C-alpha positions as CSV (number, residue, x, y, z in Angstrom):
1,X,0.4,0.0,0.0
2,X,1.1,3.5,-0.7
3,X,0.5,6.1,1.6
4,X,-0.1,9.8,1.3
5,X,2.8,10.9,3.8
6,X,5.3,8.2,2.5
7,X,8.3,9.3,0.2
8,X,10.1,6.9,-1.8
9,X,13.7,6.3,-1.4
10,X,15.5,4.9,-4.0
11,X,19.8,3.7,-5.5
12,X,21.4,6.2,-6.9
13,X,20.9,6.1,-10.9
14,X,22.5,8.6,-13.8
15,X,18.7,8.2,-14.8
16,X,14.9,8.9,-13.0
17,X,12.3,8.2,-15.1
18,X,11.8,5.5,-18.1
19,X,8.7,5.6,-20.5
20,X,7.9,3.8,-22.4
21,X,5.4,3.3,-25.8
22,X,4.5,5.7,-28.2
23,X,6.2,8.7,-29.7
24,X,3.5,10.1,-32.6
25,X,2.3,13.4,-34.4
26,X,-1.0,14.9,-32.8
27,X,-2.9,16.9,-35.7
28,X,-4.9,19.1,-33.3
29,X,-7.2,21.3,-35.7
30,X,-6.9,25.0,-35.7
31,X,-10.4,25.9,-34.9
32,X,-12.8,24.4,-32.0
33,X,-15.3,22.3,-33.0
34,X,-16.7,18.2,-34.2
35,X,-13.6,17.4,-36.4
36,X,-15.8,16.6,-38.9
37,X,-16.3,20.7,-39.4
38,X,-11.8,21.3,-39.2
39,X,-10.1,22.3,-42.6
40,X,-6.4,22.4,-41.1
41,X,-4.2,21.0,-39.1
42,X,-1.1,21.5,-37.2
43,X,1.6,19.0,-36.2
44,X,2.5,18.7,-32.6
45,X,5.0,15.9,-31.1
46,X,2.6,13.6,-29.4
47,X,2.4,10.3,-27.7
48,X,2.0,10.2,-24.0
49,X,5.6,8.8,-23.1
50,X,7.6,10.5,-25.4
51,X,5.1,13.5,-22.9
52,X,5.3,12.6,-19.9
53,X,9.3,12.7,-20.6
54,X,10.3,16.2,-22.4
55,X,7.5,17.4,-19.2
56,X,9.8,15.6,-16.7
57,X,13.4,16.9,-18.5
58,X,12.1,20.3,-18.5
59,X,10.6,20.2,-14.4
60,X,14.6,19.7,-13.6
61,X,14.3,15.5,-13.3
62,X,16.7,13.4,-15.8
63,X,14.5,11.3,-18.2
64,X,14.3,8.8,-21.1
65,X,11.5,7.6,-23.7
66,X,11.9,4.3,-25.5
67,X,9.6,3.8,-28.6
68,X,9.3,3.0,-32.0
69,X,8.7,5.2,-35.2
70,X,8.6,5.0,-38.6
71,X,11.9,5.8,-41.0
72,X,9.9,8.4,-42.6
73,X,10.0,12.5,-42.3
74,X,7.8,12.5,-39.9
75,X,9.3,9.7,-37.3
76,X,12.9,12.3,-38.0
77,X,10.3,15.6,-36.9
78,X,9.7,13.6,-33.8
79,X,13.3,12.8,-33.2
80,X,14.0,15.7,-34.0
81,X,11.9,17.7,-31.4
82,X,12.7,15.2,-29.2
83,X,16.6,16.4,-29.9
84,X,15.8,19.7,-29.8
85,X,14.5,19.3,-25.9
86,X,17.8,18.3,-25.2
87,X,16.7,14.8,-24.9
88,X,18.3,11.4,-25.3
89,X,17.5,9.9,-28.4
90,X,19.0,6.9,-28.4
91,X,16.1,4.4,-27.2
92,X,14.0,6.0,-30.7
93,X,13.8,3.0,-32.9
94,X,13.8,3.1,-36.1
95,X,11.4,1.0,-37.8
96,X,10.1,0.2,-41.6
97,X,6.7,1.2,-41.0
98,X,4.8,4.8,-41.2
99,X,5.0,6.8,-37.8
100,X,1.9,6.2,-36.3
101,X,-0.4,9.5,-35.5
102,X,-3.4,10.6,-34.1
103,X,-6.2,13.3,-35.3
104,X,-7.6,16.0,-31.9
105,X,-10.3,17.8,-32.2
106,X,-9.3,21.2,-30.6
107,X,-10.9,20.8,-27.3
108,X,-11.8,22.4,-23.7
109,X,-13.2,19.6,-22.1
110,X,-12.1,15.9,-23.7
111,X,-10.5,15.6,-27.0
112,X,-11.7,13.6,-29.4
113,X,-8.9,11.2,-31.1
114,X,-8.7,9.9,-34.4
115,X,-5.6,6.6,-34.8
116,X,-3.7,5.5,-37.1
117,X,-1.8,3.2,-35.9
118,X,1.7,1.6,-37.5
119,X,5.1,1.6,-36.5
120,X,4.7,2.5,-32.5
121,X,3.7,-0.9,-31.8
122,X,6.3,-2.4,-33.6
123,X,8.7,-1.9,-30.5
124,X,11.9,-4.2,-29.4
125,X,13.5,-5.6,-26.2
126,X,16.9,-4.1,-27.0
127,X,20.5,-4.5,-25.6
128,X,19.4,-0.6,-25.1
129,X,16.2,-0.3,-23.6
130,X,17.7,-3.2,-21.1
131,X,20.4,-0.8,-20.4
132,X,18.1,2.2,-20.2
133,X,15.8,-0.2,-17.0
134,X,18.6,-0.8,-15.3
135,X,19.9,3.1,-15.3
136,X,16.1,4.2,-13.7
137,X,14.4,5.1,-11.2
138,X,10.5,4.2,-12.6
139,X,9.5,3.2,-15.2
140,X,6.3,4.9,-17.0
141,X,3.5,3.1,-20.1
142,X,0.3,3.4,-20.9
143,X,-2.4,1.1,-22.8
144,X,-0.9,1.9,-26.2
145,X,1.6,-0.4,-25.9
146,X,-0.2,-3.4,-24.0
147,X,-2.6,-3.5,-27.0
148,X,-0.3,-5.3,-29.9
149,X,2.5,-7.5,-30.3
150,X,5.2,-7.4,-29.9
151,X,5.4,-3.8,-27.4
152,X,3.5,-6.2,-25.3
153,X,6.2,-8.9,-24.8
154,X,8.1,-5.9,-24.4
155,X,6.1,-4.6,-21.6
156,X,6.0,-8.1,-20.1
157,X,9.3,-8.2,-19.8
158,X,9.4,-4.3,-18.5
159,X,7.6,-5.1,-16.2
160,X,9.0,-8.3,-15.1
161,X,12.7,-6.9,-14.7
162,X,11.4,-3.4,-13.1
163,X,9.8,-5.5,-10.0
164,X,12.9,-7.7,-9.5
165,X,15.1,-4.1,-9.5
166,X,12.7,-2.2,-7.4
167,X,11.3,0.4,-9.5
168,X,8.1,2.1,-9.6
169,X,6.1,1.3,-12.2
170,X,3.3,3.0,-13.3
171,X,0.5,3.1,-15.4
172,X,-1.4,5.3,-16.8
173,X,-4.5,2.4,-17.6
174,X,-6.7,4.8,-21.0
175,X,-8.1,1.9,-22.5
176,X,-9.2,2.4,-26.0
177,X,-10.8,0.4,-27.6
178,X,-9.4,1.8,-31.3
179,X,-6.1,0.8,-30.8
180,X,-7.5,-2.8,-29.9
181,X,-7.3,-5.5,-32.3
182,X,-10.8,-6.2,-33.8
183,X,-11.7,-9.0,-31.7
184,X,-9.6,-8.9,-28.4
185,X,-11.2,-8.3,-25.4
186,X,-8.4,-5.7,-24.2
187,X,-10.6,-4.9,-20.8
188,X,-9.6,-7.8,-19.3
189,X,-5.6,-7.6,-20.7
190,X,-5.3,-4.1,-18.7
191,X,-7.8,-5.1,-15.3
192,X,-5.4,-7.4,-15.4
193,X,-2.2,-4.9,-15.2
194,X,-3.5,-3.2,-12.4
195,X,-2.2,-5.6,-9.9
196,X,1.4,-5.5,-11.2
197,X,2.1,-1.9,-10.9
198,X,2.6,0.4,-8.1
199,X,0.2,3.9,-9.6
200,X,-2.7,3.9,-11.7
201,X,-4.6,7.7,-13.2
202,X,-7.7,6.9,-15.1
203,X,-9.6,9.7,-15.9
204,X,-13.6,9.1,-15.7
205,X,-13.3,8.3,-19.9
206,X,-11.0,6.0,-19.2
207,X,-13.2,4.3,-16.2
208,X,-16.4,4.1,-17.5
209,X,-14.6,2.6,-20.9
210,X,-13.5,-0.3,-18.7
211,X,-16.4,-0.8,-15.7
212,X,-19.3,1.2,-17.2
213,X,-21.0,4.4,-15.7
214,X,-20.5,4.1,-12.6
215,X,-19.8,7.0,-9.3
216,X,-16.9,8.1,-9.3
217,X,-16.0,6.3,-6.0
218,X,-17.2,3.0,-6.9
219,X,-14.8,3.0,-9.8
220,X,-12.2,3.4,-7.6
221,X,-13.2,0.5,-5.8
222,X,-12.7,-1.2,-8.7
223,X,-9.1,0.0,-9.4
224,X,-8.5,-1.3,-5.4
225,X,-10.2,-4.3,-5.6
226,X,-8.1,-5.3,-8.6
227,X,-4.6,-5.1,-6.8
228,X,-4.5,-1.2,-7.6
229,X,-1.8,0.0,-4.8
230,X,-2.6,3.9,-5.7
231,X,-5.2,5.2,-7.4
232,X,-5.4,8.4,-8.8
233,X,-8.8,9.1,-10.6
234,X,-9.1,13.0,-12.3
235,X,-12.3,14.4,-12.7
236,X,-11.7,17.3,-14.8
237,X,-13.9,20.5,-13.4
238,X,-14.3,18.7,-10.7
239,X,-10.5,17.9,-9.3
240,X,-9.7,14.4,-8.7
241,X,-9.8,11.7,-6.3
242,X,-7.3,9.9,-4.3
243,X,-7.0,6.5,-2.5
244,X,-5.1,3.9,-2.2
245,X,-7.2,1.7,0.0
246,X,-7.6,3.0,3.4
247,X,-7.6,6.7,3.2
248,X,-9.3,8.5,0.7
249,X,-8.9,12.3,-0.4
250,X,-10.5,14.7,-2.7
251,X,-8.3,17.5,-4.7
252,X,-9.4,20.4,-6.1
253,X,-8.7,20.8,-9.5
254,X,-6.2,24.3,-9.7
255,X,-6.6,25.2,-13.2
256,X,-7.9,29.0,-13.9
257,X,-8.3,29.3,-17.5
258,X,-8.1,26.2,-20.0
259,X,-7.0,26.9,-23.3
260,X,-6.2,23.3,-25.0
261,X,-7.0,20.3,-22.9
262,X,-4.3,18.1,-25.0
263,X,-1.6,16.5,-22.5
264,X,-3.2,17.7,-19.8
265,X,-3.1,14.7,-18.2
266,X,0.5,13.5,-19.7
267,X,1.5,17.5,-17.3
268,X,0.1,16.3,-14.2
269,X,1.9,12.4,-14.4
270,X,5.1,14.5,-15.5
271,X,5.0,16.6,-12.4
272,X,3.9,14.1,-9.7
273,X,6.7,12.0,-11.4
274,X,9.2,14.4,-11.1
275,X,8.6,16.0,-7.2
276,X,7.6,12.3,-5.9
277,X,11.7,11.3,-7.9
278,X,12.4,14.6,-5.9
279,X,12.0,13.4,-2.3
280,X,8.1,14.8,-1.8
281,X,5.6,13.4,-0.2
282,X,2.7,11.2,-1.9
283,X,0.7,13.8,-1.0
284,X,2.8,17.0,-2.3
285,X,3.4,15.2,-5.5
286,X,0.0,15.1,-6.3
287,X,-0.1,18.6,-5.4
288,X,2.3,20.0,-7.8
289,X,1.5,17.2,-10.2
290,X,-2.2,19.1,-10.7
291,X,-0.1,21.6,-10.5
292,X,1.7,21.6,-13.8
293,X,-1.5,19.8,-15.3
294,X,-2.9,24.0,-14.6
295,X,-0.2,25.4,-16.3
296,X,-0.3,23.0,-19.6
297,X,-3.9,24.0,-19.8
298,X,-3.4,27.7,-21.1
299,X,-1.2,26.7,-23.8
300,X,-2.0,24.4,-27.1
301,X,-0.4,21.3,-27.8
302,X,0.1,18.1,-25.4
303,X,4.1,19.7,-24.2
304,X,4.5,23.1,-23.7
305,X,7.3,25.6,-22.7
306,X,7.4,24.4,-19.0
307,X,9.9,26.0,-16.2
308,X,11.1,24.0,-13.5
309,X,9.2,22.7,-10.7
310,X,9.8,25.2,-7.8
311,X,9.3,27.9,-10.4
312,X,5.3,26.1,-10.4
313,X,5.5,25.5,-6.9
314,X,6.3,28.7,-6.1
315,X,3.4,30.1,-8.6
316,X,0.4,27.5,-7.4
317,X,1.9,28.8,-4.0
318,X,2.6,25.6,-2.8
């Protein structure tokens, strides 16, 4: 069980956070509205693991990302963006497939995604990934790499190795039926992952896709019943509810302005990890995660020009 006043201690390592999974292009509509009405789009680097790694690096911790992109112009665009952000790109595998992309509405609520996948799930467990895992304190992944082979086998091995080494494991259960193979019961597979990780952060939409509609507290109980150690359920404008099974706490949103919600969850993860890996308590890290998310909501795109965590902490009076 993870308590809100806990502080995590980690063995010394060259890297703090390792994120594994999709690196892709977000094509975001320039105007608000349904996807059928958008005539112009702007491309942004996207993919939850890469967003989190880049944000965490901006916030002041060491982070790396392992992903697969195509040997095409979009793959080069993504790799160059990582390099421009000062990120290590040794873990970016260039594969013989088209770089994955997501088309998104510009939204002040939950953006509506359309998925075009190819390269991202062709990730393999190579020597560079193994070394990156050995040199890190925490590892993070989402539903994307577990939704297809061969990347699913990669994540299964990553979880096994991470548990052996005592790494903190974070999982974003962002289940979308459309990213799974037709006829495959992705819901049950996602549920099987819950007891194997340390922290899960579902949104209300994520929980509904996994369990059906229910009160948020009931949804949290369902994650806990599956074996979750700490559940962070984000509720948009209503803030969040966090529970370890013994203690359940509500957090109010810190957002005062919403320009674009794309990547808000990733911004939370990055702030939460940045704080947790710098010896803040879980409760303090949650508040800092919400502050980073509130900062991001004021800007368009999933990755924004974040200041150091100490600056955000001061801005929000935390």
